[in-house]
Backbone as a chain_set.jsonl record, in Angstrom:
{"seq": "MAARGLELSEEKTRITHIAEGFDFLGQTVRKYGRQCLTKPAKKSIKSLLDKVREIIKGNATATQAALIRLLNPVIRGWAVYHRHSAAKTTFNRVDDFIWHMLWRWAKRRHPAKGARWIKKRYFRTIGNRNGGFATKGSADGKTFGLRLFRAMTVAITRHIKVPAAANPFDPAWTKNLDRRRALKRSVKLFGASLWC", "coords": {"N": [[-7.106, 35.181, 27.432], [-5.971, 37.768, 27.432], [-5.109, 37.925, 30.191], [-2.66, 36.845, 29.793], [-1.324, 38.77, 28.111], [-2.181, 38.731, 25.501], [-4.067, 39.293, 22.505], [-6.68, 38.935, 20.068], [-6.131, 39.539, 16.356], [-7.994, 41.896, 14.394], [-7.917, 42.05, 11.835], [-7.125, 39.461, 11.12], [-8.793, 37.478, 11.898], [-11.792, 35.533, 11.575], [-15.223, 34.606, 11.597], [-16.426, 31.275, 11.062], [-18.274, 28.525, 9.73], [-18.026, 25.2, 11.146], [-18.573, 23.159, 9.503], [-17.85, 23.967, 6.789], [-15.29, 24.557, 7.093], [-11.809, 25.899, 8.159], [-8.615, 27.15, 6.658], [-5.478, 26.825, 8.488], [-2.268, 27.539, 8.956], [-1.184, 25.672, 6.97], [-3.038, 23.48, 7.418], [-6.297, 22.319, 7.194], [-9.017, 22.593, 8.979], [-11.876, 21.033, 9.631], [-15.114, 19.765, 10.09], [-16.255, 16.592, 9.295], [-18.935, 14.694, 8.968], [-19.342, 13.268, 11.908], [-17.166, 13.775, 13.036], [-14.375, 16.136, 13.904], [-11.736, 16.718, 11.798], [-8.339, 17.585, 10.901], [-6.744, 18.204, 8.248], [-4.03, 18.067, 5.702], [-4.108, 21.2, 4.013], [-5.363, 22.063, 0.809], [-4.001, 24.245, -0.456], [-1.649, 23.831, 0.528], [-0.963, 21.31, -0.469], [-1.017, 21.735, -3.358], [1.328, 23.697, -3.231], [3.411, 21.955, -2.471], [3.395, 20.082, -4.666], [3.818, 21.686, -6.77], [6.398, 22.721, -6.265], [7.815, 20.264, -6.562], [7.417, 19.73, -9.075], [8.716, 22.005, -10.104], [11.443, 21.634, -9.454], [11.804, 18.919, -10.765], [11.237, 19.673, -13.448], [13.41, 21.566, -13.666], [15.813, 20.041, -13.863], [16.068, 18.569, -15.744], [18.336, 17.347, -17.12], [19.582, 16.04, -15.189], [21.208, 13.429, -13.429], [19.737, 10.426, -11.943], [20.207, 9.754, -9.21], [21.269, 12.561, -8.436], [18.653, 13.962, -8.838], [17.061, 12.623, -6.911], [18.154, 13.157, -4.613], [17.856, 15.854, -4.456], [15.063, 15.923, -4.362], [13.963, 14.479, -2.028], [14.628, 15.696, 0.607], [12.592, 17.95, 0.565], [10.203, 16.397, 0.028], [10.212, 14.769, 2.303], [10.298, 16.662, 4.594], [7.983, 18.024, 4.025], [5.979, 15.972, 4.627], [6.455, 15.213, 7.492], [5.903, 17.47, 8.797], [3.095, 17.396, 8.429], [2.413, 15.203, 9.718], [0.846, 14.886, 11.943], [-1.607, 15.053, 11.236], [-4.908, 14.14, 9.659], [-3.656, 12.479, 7.594], [-3.179, 10.392, 5.889], [-4.261, 9.194, 3.42], [-3.857, 11.621, 1.646], [-1.239, 11.61, 1.67], [-0.622, 9.227, 0.266], [-1.953, 9.947, -2.239], [-0.127, 12.122, -3.005], [2.132, 11.014, -3.355], [1.404, 9.069, -5.414], [1.141, 11.195, -7.445], [3.711, 12.489, -7.7], [5.087, 10.001, -8.408], [4.077, 9.955, -11.17], [4.992, 12.286, -12.161], [7.834, 11.643, -12.381], [7.779, 9.363, -13.887], [7.26, 10.822, -16.314], [9.388, 12.519, -16.58], [11.378, 10.537, -16.997], [10.3, 9.277, -19.268], [10.705, 11.645, -20.853], [13.454, 11.765, -21.128], [14.286, 9.463, -22.512], [13.312, 9.339, -25.165], [12.882, 7.336, -27.145], [12.788, 4.914, -25.915], [11.087, 1.862, -24.748], [8.289, 1.516, -22.315], [8.733, -0.612, -20.586], [11.648, -0.594, -20.636], [12.018, 1.564, -19.567], [11.027, 1.374, -17.112], [12.399, -0.999, -15.92], [14.83, 0.657, -15.652], [15.058, 2.909, -14.16], [12.93, 2.491, -12.119], [12.34, 0.339, -9.439], [11.514, -2.864, -7.578], [10.717, -2.545, -4.214], [10.905, -3.931, -1.413], [7.708, -5.048, -0.825], [6.602, -3.451, -2.335], [6.021, -2.151, -5.72], [7.702, -0.559, -8.37], [9.233, 1.465, -7.288], [10.961, 4.701, -7.268], [14.298, 4.2, -7.685], [17.918, 4.125, -7.427], [20.021, 2.06, -9.011], [21.977, -0.707, -7.05], [23.522, -2.812, -6.019], [25.378, -5.14, -7.95], [23.562, -7.59, -8.351], [21.076, -6.946, -7.891], [19.983, -6.872, -5.52], [20.153, -4.836, -3.245], [19.715, -1.359, -3.038], [21.125, 1.866, -4.379], [20.418, 4.91, -3.926], [16.887, 5.74, -3.137], [13.484, 7.176, -3.731], [12.038, 8.963, -1.429], [9.009, 8.146, 0.164], [6.179, 9.8, 0.929], [3.801, 8.102, 2.064], [5.489, 6.563, 3.85], [5.925, 7.646, 6.233], [4.571, 7.675, 9.373], [1.733, 8.309, 10.986], [1.222, 10.105, 13.8], [-0.55, 10.766, 16.688], [-1.836, 13.768, 18.418], [-1.355, 14.307, 21.852], [-3.84, 15.571, 23.83], [-3.63, 18.461, 25.942], [-5.106, 19.325, 28.775], [-7.516, 21.614, 29.304], [-7.63, 23.152, 31.403], [-4.902, 23.611, 32.008], [-1.947, 25.096, 33.027], [1.029, 26.163, 32.491], [2.544, 28.253, 34.334], [1.546, 27.845, 36.793], [2.188, 26.545, 39.734], [0.615, 23.908, 40.572], [0.283, 22.462, 38.359], [2.75, 21.736, 37.583], [3.801, 19.085, 38.118], [2.143, 17.452, 36.64], [2.48, 18.472, 33.72], [5.526, 18.044, 33.683], [5.633, 15.42, 33.801], [4.06, 14.547, 31.277], [6.194, 15.95, 29.543], [8.223, 14.244, 29.986], [7.424, 11.903, 29.333], [6.714, 12.493, 26.327], [9.585, 12.673, 25.826], [10.547, 10.322, 26.095], [9.162, 8.759, 24.222], [9.761, 9.709, 22.114], [12.735, 9.163, 21.953], [12.943, 6.304, 22.364], [10.701, 5.022, 20.913], [7.038, 4.396, 20.675], [6.61, 1.926, 21.245], [7.292, 1.169, 23.885], [5.364, 1.961, 25.461], [2.949, 1.042, 24.899]], "CA": [[-5.969, 35.605, 26.641], [-5.903, 38.94, 27.911], [-4.086, 37.681, 31.282], [-1.242, 36.561, 29.217], [-1.04, 39.608, 27.25], [-2.347, 38.188, 24.126], [-5.115, 39.462, 21.744], [-6.989, 38.696, 18.764], [-6.149, 40.758, 15.497], [-9.313, 42.163, 13.755], [-7.903, 41.708, 10.28], [-6.752, 37.95, 10.581], [-9.888, 36.9, 12.48], [-13.017, 35.528, 11.053], [-15.921, 33.185, 12.044], [-16.862, 30.528, 9.839], [-19.107, 27.36, 10.114], [-17.244, 24.254, 11.138], [-18.817, 22.059, 8.182], [-17.068, 24.726, 5.832], [-13.791, 24.584, 7.886], [-10.721, 26.756, 7.661], [-7.108, 26.899, 6.736], [-4.568, 27.556, 9.569], [-0.77, 27.13, 9.191], [-1.115, 24.753, 6.026], [-3.859, 22.423, 7.71], [-7.611, 22.434, 7.245], [-9.804, 21.854, 10.321], [-13.276, 20.73, 9.339], [-16.26, 18.852, 10.508], [-16.686, 15.368, 8.307], [-19.737, 13.743, 9.473], [-19.378, 13.552, 13.154], [-15.677, 14.085, 13.629], [-13.651, 17.349, 13.319], [-10.304, 16.53, 11.223], [-7.29, 18.277, 10.475], [-5.976, 17.596, 6.979], [-3.345, 19.186, 4.758], [-4.927, 22.241, 2.895], [-5.324, 22.009, -0.619], [-2.764, 25.245, -0.945], [-0.3, 23.309, 0.744], [-0.725, 19.966, -1.489], [-0.62, 22.183, -4.419], [2.628, 24.194, -3.145], [4.338, 21.046, -2.416], [3.566, 19.563, -6.045], [4.487, 22.678, -7.754], [7.939, 22.775, -6.081], [8.367, 19.028, -6.845], [7.383, 19.583, -10.489], [9.775, 23.042, -10.616], [12.597, 20.633, -9.239], [12.016, 17.808, -11.932], [11.808, 20.381, -14.899], [14.929, 22.254, -13.747], [16.759, 18.996, -13.566], [15.871, 17.556, -16.78], [19.305, 16.322, -17.599], [20.441, 15.669, -13.891], [21.401, 12.171, -12.918], [18.624, 9.969, -11.103], [20.779, 9.976, -7.87], [20.966, 14.07, -7.973], [17.282, 14.224, -8.632], [16.57, 12.02, -5.673], [18.899, 13.876, -3.551], [17.199, 17.23, -4.501], [13.616, 15.669, -4.037], [13.986, 13.817, -0.717], [14.215, 16.584, 1.804], [11.427, 18.571, 0.161], [8.905, 15.644, 0.438], [10.298, 14.268, 3.747], [9.844, 17.752, 5.359], [6.517, 18.212, 4.165], [5.174, 14.635, 5.4], [6.741, 15.156, 8.703], [5.213, 18.684, 9.066], [1.617, 17.15, 8.29], [2.278, 13.859, 10.254], [-0.051, 15.023, 13.152], [-3.21, 15.613, 10.938], [-5.443, 12.551, 9.176], [-2.97, 12.834, 6.263], [-2.523, 9.174, 5.251], [-4.895, 9.291, 2.098], [-3.25, 12.764, 1.041], [0.024, 11.187, 1.444], [-0.786, 8.287, -0.958], [-2.3, 10.715, -3.601], [0.939, 13.117, -3.162], [3.001, 9.975, -3.793], [1.162, 8.952, -6.886], [1.312, 12.337, -8.197], [5.248, 12.349, -7.711], [5.479, 8.833, -9.52], [3.83, 10.038, -12.519], [5.879, 13.408, -12.608], [8.931, 10.919, -12.479], [7.725, 8.599, -14.941], [7.278, 11.754, -17.367], [10.646, 12.869, -16.592], [12.06, 9.666, -17.54], [10.242, 9.402, -20.574], [11.519, 12.464, -21.903], [15.168, 11.516, -21.027], [14.593, 8.335, -23.435], [11.969, 9.177, -25.916], [12.755, 6.127, -28.03], [12.726, 3.722, -25.449], [9.593, 1.806, -24.211], [7.931, 1.642, -20.815], [9.425, -1.776, -19.988], [12.938, -0.555, -20.425], [12.243, 2.743, -18.707], [10.769, 0.757, -15.556], [13.855, -1.356, -15.443], [16.194, 1.558, -15.824], [14.649, 4.029, -13.33], [12.1, 1.96, -11.143], [12.479, -0.869, -8.682], [10.533, -3.23, -6.631], [11.299, -2.251, -2.956], [10.051, -4.828, -0.552], [6.423, -5.602, -1.547], [6.305, -2.11, -3.281], [6.487, -2.385, -7.361], [7.779, 0.749, -9.105], [9.744, 2.574, -6.488], [12.088, 5.292, -7.994], [15.609, 4.176, -6.961], [19.176, 3.781, -8.311], [20.624, 0.571, -8.927], [22.755, -0.735, -5.932], [24.784, -3.958, -6.054], [25.032, -6.002, -9.516], [22.742, -8.675, -8.371], [20.042, -5.952, -7.784], [19.208, -7.047, -4.156], [20.226, -3.517, -2.791], [19.694, -0.109, -3.804], [21.733, 2.975, -4.033], [19.366, 6.02, -3.28], [15.791, 5.628, -3.125], [12.855, 8.396, -3.496], [11.413, 9.303, -0.091], [7.634, 8.103, -0.104], [5.311, 10.31, 2.088], [3.391, 7.271, 2.733], [6.18, 5.848, 4.899], [5.466, 8.709, 7.469], [3.701, 7.056, 10.556], [0.69, 9.01, 11.683], [1.19, 10.176, 15.106], [-1.928, 11.897, 17.27], [-1.223, 14.702, 19.353], [-2.023, 14.253, 22.848], [-4.349, 16.873, 24.29], [-3.611, 18.894, 27.138], [-6.213, 19.749, 29.561], [-7.962, 23.129, 29.132], [-7.334, 24.082, 32.598], [-3.381, 23.358, 32.334], [-1.205, 26.483, 32.9], [2.633, 26.094, 32.724], [2.688, 29.124, 35.146], [0.763, 27.49, 37.88], [2.785, 25.283, 40.443], [0.032, 23.036, 41.019], [0.265, 21.727, 37.409], [4.172, 21.235, 37.126], [3.794, 17.686, 38.014], [1.418, 16.97, 35.428], [3.368, 18.839, 32.779], [6.794, 17.437, 33.54], [5.304, 13.798, 33.519], [3.908, 14.77, 30.087], [7.269, 16.086, 28.777], [8.877, 13.002, 30.066], [6.747, 10.881, 28.314], [7.21, 12.818, 25.027], [10.819, 12.689, 25.377], [10.983, 8.816, 26.102], [8.656, 8.183, 23.057], [11.159, 10.527, 20.969], [14.186, 8.452, 22.061], [12.776, 4.742, 22.248], [9.647, 4.768, 20.159], [5.807, 4.249, 21.067], [6.453, 0.624, 21.618], [7.454, 1.094, 25.172], [4.241, 2.641, 26.235], [1.661, 0.254, 24.235]], "C": [[-5.175, 36.764, 27.229], [-4.831, 38.973, 29.315], [-2.857, 37.332, 30.851], [-0.532, 37.675, 28.226], [-1.166, 39.299, 25.754], [-3.776, 38.928, 23.461], [-5.493, 38.983, 20.441], [-6.713, 39.803, 17.735], [-7.524, 40.58, 14.682], [-9.147, 41.434, 12.374], [-7.543, 40.132, 9.951], [-7.93, 37.045, 11.165], [-11.221, 36.769, 11.711], [-13.88, 34.376, 11.829], [-16.404, 32.466, 10.919], [-17.605, 29.171, 10.55], [-18.157, 26.144, 10.093], [-17.374, 23.178, 9.876], [-18.02, 22.723, 7.143], [-15.562, 24.534, 6.15], [-13.091, 25.648, 7.564], [-9.472, 26.376, 7.7], [-6.417, 27.621, 7.714], [-3.263, 26.812, 9.606], [-0.643, 25.653, 8.397], [-1.987, 23.571, 6.276], [-5.329, 22.899, 7.446], [-8.242, 21.986, 7.861], [-11.107, 22.042, 9.671], [-13.718, 19.555, 9.882], [-16.552, 17.833, 9.154], [-17.689, 14.628, 9.124], [-19.851, 14.205, 11.207], [-18.111, 14.173, 13.809], [-15.416, 15.305, 12.861], [-12.294, 16.751, 13.019], [-9.65, 17.487, 10.748], [-6.533, 17.651, 9.265], [-5.087, 18.63, 6.586], [-4.463, 19.905, 3.807], [-4.568, 21.943, 1.533], [-4.107, 22.704, -1.216], [-1.735, 24.589, -0.599], [0.089, 22.03, -0.26], [-0.19, 20.702, -2.751], [0.73, 23.077, -4.464], [3.535, 23.049, -3.232], [4.484, 20.135, -4.075], [3.9, 20.501, -6.949], [5.83, 23.12, -7.46], [8.49, 21.254, -6.516], [8.573, 19.198, -8.341], [8.531, 20.581, -10.99], [11.015, 22.227, -10.51], [12.722, 19.642, -10.496], [12.173, 18.578, -13.2], [12.81, 20.944, -14.825], [15.891, 21.414, -13.711], [16.439, 17.985, -14.698], [16.943, 16.537, -17.406], [20.259, 15.616, -16.434], [20.021, 14.152, -13.839], [20.026, 11.551, -12.348], [19.033, 10.161, -9.75], [20.473, 11.608, -7.606], [19.404, 14.128, -7.946], [16.579, 13.701, -7.511], [17.018, 12.951, -4.51], [18.273, 15.388, -3.361], [15.596, 16.951, -3.883], [13.446, 15.373, -2.474], [13.688, 14.698, 0.727], [12.742, 17.565, 1.701], [10.259, 17.507, 0.523], [8.861, 15.049, 1.774], [9.66, 15.386, 4.681], [8.435, 18.225, 5.23], [5.676, 17.084, 4.806], [5.212, 14.901, 6.672], [5.842, 16.247, 9.313], [3.804, 18.296, 9.353], [1.54, 15.883, 8.933], [1.166, 13.859, 11.19], [-1.51, 15.005, 12.54], [-3.617, 13.97, 10.278], [-4.928, 12.767, 7.528], [-2.859, 11.315, 5.345], [-3.131, 8.816, 3.52], [-4.125, 10.319, 1.219], [-1.961, 12.082, 0.805], [0.168, 10.057, 0.001], [-1.148, 9.084, -2.213], [-1.209, 11.643, -4.016], [1.98, 11.877, -3.879], [2.77, 9.409, -5.25], [1.378, 10.28, -7.958], [2.987, 12.506, -8.697], [5.803, 11.4, -8.796], [5.15, 9.135, -10.758], [4.517, 11.264, -12.992], [7.204, 12.743, -13.176], [9.022, 10.281, -13.786], [7.609, 9.552, -16.252], [8.741, 12.353, -17.598], [11.608, 11.802, -17.261], [11.949, 8.98, -18.874], [10.644, 10.412, -21.477], [12.838, 12.594, -21.932], [15.066, 10.483, -22.261], [13.144, 8.495, -24.17], [11.832, 7.815, -26.616], [12.801, 4.93, -27.421], [11.305, 3.231, -24.811], [9.486, 1.646, -22.827], [8.575, 0.394, -20.152], [10.973, -1.419, -19.784], [13.136, 0.708, -19.489], [11.871, 2.336, -17.531], [11.841, 0.071, -15.306], [14.909, -0.635, -15.213], [15.956, 2.311, -14.554], [13.564, 3.442, -12.089], [12.251, 0.564, -10.743], [11.486, -1.466, -7.979], [11.5, -3.135, -5.343], [10.433, -2.837, -2.058], [8.701, -5.333, -1.4], [5.862, -4.321, -2.394], [6.821, -2.375, -4.71], [6.825, -1.058, -7.612], [8.364, 1.777, -8.231], [10.672, 3.287, -7.205], [13.254, 5.032, -7.183], [16.626, 3.965, -7.903], [19.543, 2.33, -8.034], [21.893, 0.67, -7.762], [23.934, -1.564, -6.552], [24.362, -4.561, -7.569], [23.915, -6.869, -9.461], [21.042, -8.105, -8.282], [19.226, -6.243, -6.546], [19.112, -5.63, -3.25], [20.222, -2.584, -3.321], [20.649, 0.98, -3.275], [20.771, 3.87, -3.287], [17.767, 5.566, -3.772], [14.822, 7.008, -2.773], [12.173, 8.192, -2.042], [9.866, 9.028, -0.52], [6.956, 8.802, 1.222], [4.551, 9.171, 2.866], [4.099, 6.664, 4.038], [6.083, 6.686, 6.369], [4.397, 8.18, 8.44], [2.819, 8.472, 11.024], [0.708, 9.444, 12.988], [0.209, 11.327, 15.808], [-1.242, 12.562, 18.365], [-2.066, 14.418, 20.625], [-2.547, 15.486, 23.464], [-4.007, 17.354, 25.567], [-4.62, 19.661, 27.594], [-6.315, 21.384, 29.419], [-7.308, 24.074, 30.175], [-5.516, 24.009, 32.706], [-2.713, 24.852, 32.114], [0.337, 26.154, 33.313], [3.079, 27.167, 33.706], [2.161, 28.818, 36.558], [1.585, 26.098, 38.582], [1.948, 24.093, 40.451], [-0.222, 22.148, 39.671], [1.728, 21.46, 36.733], [4.354, 19.798, 37.068], [3.347, 17.028, 36.853], [2.202, 17.197, 34.027], [4.714, 18.238, 32.689], [6.664, 15.937, 33.302], [4.932, 13.701, 31.747], [5.486, 15.114, 28.939], [8.244, 15.218, 28.839], [8.7, 11.996, 29.264], [6.735, 11.101, 26.855], [8.674, 12.696, 24.82], [11.192, 10.994, 25.194], [10.496, 8.057, 24.685], [9.504, 8.689, 21.73], [12.28, 9.638, 20.722], [14.02, 6.941, 21.698], [11.525, 4.245, 21.4], [8.295, 4.576, 21.181], [5.765, 2.85, 21.696], [6.585, 0.257, 23.12], [6.181, 1.348, 25.846], [2.843, 1.921, 25.896], [1.704, -0.901, 25.334]], "O": [[-3.968, 36.73, 27.466], [-3.956, 39.824, 29.476], [-1.914, 37.542, 31.614], [0.56, 37.513, 27.682], [-0.305, 39.612, 24.931], [-4.643, 39.045, 24.327], [-4.592, 38.614, 19.688], [-6.987, 40.956, 18.07], [-8.048, 39.508, 14.378], [-9.873, 40.569, 11.883], [-7.634, 39.633, 8.829], [-7.941, 35.857, 10.84], [-11.742, 37.778, 11.236], [-13.393, 33.467, 12.5], [-16.764, 33.041, 9.892], [-17.477, 28.885, 11.741], [-17.474, 26.005, 9.079], [-16.441, 22.526, 9.406], [-17.384, 21.906, 6.477], [-14.756, 24.36, 5.235], [-13.565, 26.426, 6.736], [-9.051, 25.514, 8.471], [-6.604, 28.825, 7.886], [-3.118, 25.713, 10.142], [-0.156, 24.661, 8.939], [-1.846, 22.616, 5.512], [-5.446, 24.121, 7.528], [-8.386, 20.781, 7.658], [-11.415, 23.136, 9.196], [-13.044, 18.555, 10.128], [-17.023, 18.294, 8.114], [-17.238, 13.904, 10.012], [-20.342, 15.254, 11.625], [-18.053, 14.872, 14.821], [-15.85, 15.62, 11.753], [-11.683, 16.269, 13.973], [-10.27, 18.35, 10.126], [-5.793, 16.674, 9.387], [-5.194, 19.805, 6.937], [-5.352, 19.404, 3.118], [-3.43, 21.578, 1.238], [-3.36, 22.235, -2.074], [-0.762, 24.659, -1.35], [1.214, 21.826, -0.717], [0.913, 20.398, -3.207], [1.267, 23.24, -5.56], [4.449, 23.119, -4.054], [5.542, 19.663, -4.492], [4.319, 20.089, -8.031], [6.43, 23.831, -8.266], [9.683, 21.173, -6.807], [9.642, 18.903, -8.876], [9.226, 20.303, -11.967], [11.675, 22.128, -11.545], [13.758, 19.644, -11.16], [13.067, 18.282, -13.993], [13.432, 21.01, -15.886], [17.002, 21.908, -13.517], [16.544, 16.766, -14.562], [16.747, 15.45, -17.949], [21.265, 14.924, -16.591], [18.907, 13.698, -14.099], [19.114, 12.377, -12.323], [18.229, 10.752, -9.029], [19.64, 11.97, -6.775], [18.923, 14.38, -6.841], [15.549, 14.255, -7.127], [16.269, 13.385, -3.635], [18.23, 15.97, -2.277], [15.063, 17.698, -3.063], [12.754, 16.127, -1.791], [12.859, 14.479, 1.61], [12.002, 17.805, 2.655], [9.404, 17.861, 1.335], [7.808, 14.817, 2.368], [8.698, 15.147, 5.411], [7.803, 18.734, 6.156], [4.7, 17.383, 5.494], [4.122, 14.894, 7.245], [5.096, 15.968, 10.251], [3.258, 18.739, 10.363], [0.467, 15.317, 8.72], [0.502, 12.825, 11.262], [-2.494, 14.949, 13.279], [-2.928, 12.952, 10.355], [-5.609, 13.107, 6.561], [-2.452, 11.306, 4.183], [-2.458, 8.278, 2.641], [-3.748, 9.945, 0.108], [-1.608, 11.995, -0.371], [0.908, 10.162, -0.977], [-0.548, 8.787, -3.246], [-1.187, 12.024, -5.186], [2.495, 12.074, -4.979], [3.657, 9.292, -6.096], [1.748, 10.175, -9.127], [3.355, 12.622, -9.865], [6.586, 11.662, -9.709], [5.867, 8.638, -11.627], [4.667, 11.367, -14.209], [7.679, 13.138, -14.241], [9.912, 10.452, -14.62], [7.89, 8.991, -17.311], [9.157, 12.619, -18.725], [12.526, 12.169, -17.995], [12.819, 8.374, -19.498], [10.901, 10.198, -22.661], [13.403, 13.419, -22.65], [15.903, 10.726, -23.13], [12.106, 7.923, -23.838], [10.746, 7.236, -26.649], [12.852, 3.9, -28.092], [10.483, 4.055, -24.412], [10.503, 1.631, -22.133], [8.951, 0.573, -18.994], [11.55, -1.918, -18.819], [14.138, 0.895, -18.799], [12.417, 2.978, -16.634], [12.447, 0.493, -14.321], [15.893, -1.103, -14.641], [16.93, 2.266, -13.802], [13.494, 4.148, -11.084], [12.291, -0.333, -11.585], [10.52, -0.767, -7.676], [12.677, -3.492, -5.318], [9.307, -2.376, -1.87], [8.76, -5.924, -2.478], [4.791, -4.317, -3.001], [7.968, -2.791, -4.871], [6.139, -0.258, -6.976], [8.02, 2.947, -8.404], [11.374, 2.567, -7.915], [13.323, 5.54, -6.064], [16.364, 3.659, -9.066], [19.356, 1.662, -7.017], [22.591, 1.662, -7.552], [24.884, -1.226, -7.258], [23.28, -4.437, -8.143], [23.236, -6.962, -10.484], [20.047, -8.773, -8.565], [18.032, -5.956, -6.46], [18.086, -5.372, -2.622], [20.802, -2.672, -4.404], [20.963, 1.086, -2.089], [20.376, 3.593, -2.154], [17.64, 5.032, -4.874], [15.122, 7.792, -1.873], [11.826, 7.057, -1.715], [9.448, 9.639, -1.503], [7.179, 8.402, 2.364], [4.575, 9.161, 4.097], [3.487, 6.336, 5.054], [6.2, 6.135, 7.464], [3.232, 8.365, 8.089], [3.366, 9.524, 11.356], [-0.251, 8.866, 13.5], [0.224, 12.523, 15.516], [-0.336, 12.109, 19.064], [-3.289, 14.298, 20.55], [-1.776, 16.43, 23.635], [-4.114, 16.496, 26.443], [-5.046, 20.609, 26.934], [-5.378, 22.183, 29.427], [-6.742, 25.161, 30.058], [-5.019, 24.49, 33.725], [-2.967, 25.59, 31.162], [0.657, 25.919, 34.478], [4.259, 26.977, 34.001], [2.404, 29.632, 37.45], [1.602, 24.959, 38.115], [2.611, 23.064, 40.319], [-0.903, 21.133, 39.815], [1.864, 21.055, 35.578], [4.963, 19.271, 36.137], [3.991, 16.215, 36.19], [2.511, 16.245, 33.31], [5.074, 17.9, 31.561], [7.512, 15.308, 32.67], [5.492, 12.863, 31.04], [5.705, 14.593, 27.845], [9.13, 15.218, 27.985], [9.53, 11.341, 28.634], [6.743, 10.127, 26.103], [9.06, 12.613, 23.654], [11.949, 10.535, 24.339], [11.086, 7.129, 24.131], [9.757, 8.113, 20.672], [12.732, 9.365, 19.611], [14.771, 6.377, 20.903], [11.397, 3.031, 21.239], [8.482, 4.602, 22.398], [4.959, 2.613, 22.596], [6.089, -0.774, 23.574], [6.043, 0.811, 26.945], [1.802, 2.171, 26.504], [0.887, -1.821, 25.296]]}, "num_chains": 1, "name": "protein.A"}
């Protein structure tokens, strides 16, 4: 690190056991059994749910479409940020918490209506998924207007490890790193199916 002009900050650096793990940039790095996994940190999950709760409470009288427009970028941004970690279970839990918040929002809007009416009005069957928060589209109910983004729909993509000896300033590694960049660009443009 010193060769590149970098040094560790004494106040930000601490030594911890890998079984305890540590939080870094919203991720928890910890050893589970024999595997070292990166998962979304509890603080990050709490922060997302607090933000979603604040949006829902602040828009108690908003239309369903307006609420979906406010929530979608928040949920999508958080899920895309954490897509490189072992987050599928966390995504499912987050979606479940958000669904319950939206159910309470709908119940507060219509306190005199029953659960069946609320489900029919605000929650739709989308594909094989029952209870998706979506606006009504066509009169026949086959298409939907807006639907709430679900974190579970974000695909987990694994990070391809760079060899420890790789140095972008060393001409010997230029060809290898260029090939890696081209592969990443192709996957981004055309999807991973070309390389499977």
